[in-house]
C-alpha positions as CSV (number, residue, x, y, z in Angstrom):
1,M,-206.9,16.3,-116.7
2,P,-209.8,14.3,-118.1
3,Y,-209.4,10.7,-119.2
4,A,-210.2,10.1,-122.8
5,T,-210.0,6.4,-122.7
6,L,-210.3,3.6,-120.1
7,Q,-206.6,2.7,-120.7
8,Q,-205.6,6.1,-119.3
9,L,-207.2,5.4,-115.9
10,P,-205.1,4.9,-112.8
11,P,-203.7,1.2,-112.5
12,A,-205.8,0.5,-109.5
13,V,-209.0,1.5,-111.3
14,R,-208.1,-0.5,-114.5
15,K,-208.0,-3.7,-112.3
16,R,-211.7,-3.3,-111.5
17,S,-214.8,-4.2,-113.5
18,K,-215.7,-2.4,-116.7
19,A,-218.8,-0.8,-115.0
20,Y,-216.5,0.5,-112.2
21,Q,-214.0,1.9,-114.8
22,Q,-216.8,3.6,-116.9
23,A,-218.4,5.2,-113.9
24,F,-215.1,6.4,-112.6
25,R,-214.0,8.0,-115.9
26,S,-217.5,9.6,-116.4
27,A,-217.7,11.0,-112.9
28,F,-214.1,12.2,-112.9
29,N,-214.4,14.0,-116.2
30,A,-217.6,15.7,-115.2
31,A,-216.3,16.8,-111.8
32,F,-213.0,18.0,-113.2
33,A,-214.8,20.0,-115.9
34,K,-216.9,21.7,-113.3
35,S,-214.3,22.4,-110.6
36,R,-210.8,22.0,-112.1
37,D,-209.9,20.4,-108.7
38,E,-208.2,17.1,-109.4
39,G,-208.4,16.0,-105.8
40,A,-212.1,16.7,-105.5
41,A,-212.7,15.0,-108.9
42,M,-210.8,11.9,-107.7
43,R,-212.9,11.7,-104.5
44,I,-216.1,12.1,-106.5
45,A,-215.1,9.6,-109.1
46,Y,-214.1,6.9,-106.6
47,A,-217.4,7.3,-104.7
48,A,-219.5,7.1,-108.1
49,A,-217.5,4.1,-109.2
50,A,-218.0,2.2,-105.9
51,K,-221.8,3.0,-106.1
52,A,-222.0,1.7,-109.7
53,D,-220.0,-1.4,-108.8
54,R,-222.4,-2.3,-106.0
55,K,-225.4,-2.0,-108.4
56,T,-223.7,-4.2,-111.1
57,I,-224.5,-7.9,-111.1
58,G,-221.9,-9.4,-113.5
59,D,-218.2,-9.2,-113.4
60,R,-218.0,-9.9,-109.6
61,A,-221.4,-11.8,-109.3
62,A,-223.1,-9.0,-107.3
63,S,-222.2,-6.3,-104.8
64,P,-219.3,-6.4,-102.4
65,I,-219.3,-9.5,-100.2
66,V,-218.9,-8.2,-96.6
67,T,-221.3,-10.4,-94.6
68,V,-222.4,-14.0,-94.8
69,E,-225.7,-12.8,-96.1
70,D,-223.8,-11.0,-98.9
71,L,-222.1,-14.3,-99.6
72,R,-225.4,-16.1,-99.9
73,D,-226.7,-13.4,-102.3
74,A,-223.5,-13.6,-104.4
75,I,-223.8,-17.4,-104.8
76,A,-227.5,-17.0,-105.8
77,A,-226.5,-14.3,-108.4
78,F,-223.7,-16.4,-109.8
79,G,-225.7,-17.4,-112.8
80,G,-225.9,-13.8,-114.0
81,A,-222.1,-13.3,-113.9
82,H,-220.5,-12.2,-117.3
83,D,-217.1,-13.7,-116.3
84,K,-218.1,-16.8,-114.3
85,A,-214.5,-17.8,-113.6
86,D,-213.6,-14.5,-112.1
87,A,-216.9,-14.4,-110.1
88,R,-216.3,-17.8,-108.8
89,R,-212.8,-17.0,-107.7
90,H,-214.0,-13.8,-105.9
91,I,-216.8,-15.7,-104.2
92,I,-214.4,-18.5,-103.0
93,R,-212.0,-15.9,-101.7
94,R,-214.6,-14.0,-99.8
95,A,-216.1,-17.2,-98.4
96,R,-212.7,-18.2,-97.1
97,A,-212.1,-14.7,-95.6
98,L,-215.6,-14.9,-93.8
99,G,-214.9,-18.5,-92.6
100,A,-218.0,-19.6,-94.5
101,T,-216.7,-22.1,-97.1
102,R,-219.5,-24.5,-95.9
103,L,-221.9,-22.3,-97.9
104,L,-220.1,-22.9,-101.2
105,P,-221.5,-25.4,-103.7
106,E,-219.9,-28.8,-103.1
107,S,-218.2,-28.8,-106.5
108,W,-216.5,-25.4,-105.6
109,R,-215.2,-26.6,-102.2
110,S,-212.8,-29.3,-103.7
111,D,-211.3,-26.9,-106.2
112,T,-209.5,-24.4,-103.9
113,A,-206.7,-23.7,-106.4
114,A,-209.3,-22.2,-108.8
115,A,-209.6,-19.4,-106.4
116,Y,-206.1,-18.2,-107.1
117,T,-204.4,-16.8,-110.1
118,H,-201.0,-18.2,-111.1
119,S,-199.3,-15.1,-109.9
120,E,-201.0,-15.4,-106.5
121,I,-200.0,-19.0,-106.2
122,R,-196.4,-18.1,-107.0
123,T,-196.5,-15.4,-104.3
124,L,-198.0,-17.7,-101.8
125,L,-195.4,-20.4,-102.6
126,Q,-192.6,-17.8,-102.2
127,G,-193.9,-17.0,-98.7
128,A,-194.3,-20.6,-97.7
129,L,-190.7,-21.5,-98.9
130,R,-189.4,-18.5,-97.0
131,R,-191.1,-19.7,-93.8
132,K,-189.9,-23.3,-94.5
133,H,-186.2,-22.1,-94.9
134,T,-186.2,-19.8,-91.8
135,D,-184.3,-21.2,-88.8
136,E,-185.3,-21.0,-85.2
137,L,-183.3,-17.7,-84.7
138,G,-185.2,-16.2,-87.6
139,N,-182.5,-16.3,-90.2
140,V,-184.0,-16.7,-93.7
141,R,-182.1,-18.5,-96.4
142,Y,-184.1,-16.8,-99.2
143,P,-185.3,-19.3,-101.7
144,Y,-186.4,-18.1,-105.1
145,V,-189.3,-19.6,-107.0
146,R,-188.1,-20.4,-110.5
147,D,-191.2,-22.3,-111.9
148,V,-194.6,-23.4,-110.7
149,A,-196.7,-26.3,-111.9
150,D,-200.1,-27.5,-110.7
151,A,-198.6,-30.0,-108.2
152,F,-195.0,-28.9,-107.7
153,V,-192.7,-25.9,-107.5
154,I,-189.1,-25.5,-108.8
155,Y,-187.0,-23.2,-106.5
156,E,-183.5,-22.1,-106.1
157,L,-181.7,-22.0,-102.7
158,E,-178.0,-21.2,-102.4
159,S,-177.3,-21.8,-106.1
160,R,-179.0,-25.2,-106.1
161,L,-182.4,-26.2,-107.6
162,Y,-185.1,-28.1,-105.9
163,K,-188.4,-29.6,-107.0
164,A,-191.0,-29.8,-104.2
165,P,-194.7,-30.9,-104.2
166,Y,-197.2,-28.5,-102.7
167,T,-200.9,-28.6,-101.9
168,I,-203.5,-25.9,-101.1
169,S,-205.7,-26.8,-98.3
170,S,-209.5,-26.2,-98.3
171,K,-208.9,-23.0,-96.2
172,G,-206.3,-21.7,-98.8
173,A,-203.2,-22.5,-96.8
174,I,-200.3,-23.8,-99.0
175,V,-198.2,-26.6,-97.7
176,V,-194.8,-27.2,-99.3
177,K,-193.4,-30.6,-98.8
178,D,-189.7,-31.4,-98.7
179,G,-188.0,-31.0,-102.0
180,A,-185.5,-33.1,-103.9
181,E,-182.5,-31.5,-105.6
182,V,-182.8,-31.4,-109.4
183,L,-180.6,-30.5,-112.3
184,E,-181.7,-28.1,-115.0
185,R,-181.0,-29.4,-118.4
186,M,-181.3,-27.5,-121.7
187,A,-180.8,-29.1,-125.0
188,Y,-180.3,-27.7,-128.5
189,E,-181.3,-30.0,-131.3
190,P,-180.4,-29.4,-135.0
191,I,-183.1,-28.7,-137.4
192,I,-183.4,-31.5,-140.0
193,K,-184.5,-30.1,-143.4
194,A,-186.4,-32.4,-145.7
195,D,-184.9,-33.0,-149.2
196,R,-187.0,-31.8,-151.9
């Protein structure tokens, strides 16, 4: 069945750049109209979208970053990126994966948290807390992240709340320090209406 809009594309495709989405939609619709074979149309669409994405300098500051040379090219092409924040995050992630953070501009190296979305930081913190609260026999006490701030995390463990500072190393590792038990407070204040 052809895709009339980009919003109808599969979720994995919608997470990619606009160029990727448009190429996927166009290739899928053309292939499906010709063959009526959805599986074949999907394969053709994914191949066409990947090819279009590699040619696009913009949303991801150049083609896929697989080698150190690709990383150098992406850093050089960064100025042409449409979404600079997204491109920067992508380049920092790939530099870490390639073990080549030394190639990043100096101003990028100190800002490792910028390479992660809030959701990714929350997921990394959840994993770090599980590791921290696993005993030597492998029994996990299952902490639950309730809230995340730039420098600390609030988590629940066995019906108690804790506030713990955390850091993200230059290599992207999250370190959660010992937490202090905290009390959650909620207050309801009356609304004071002004006399007229």
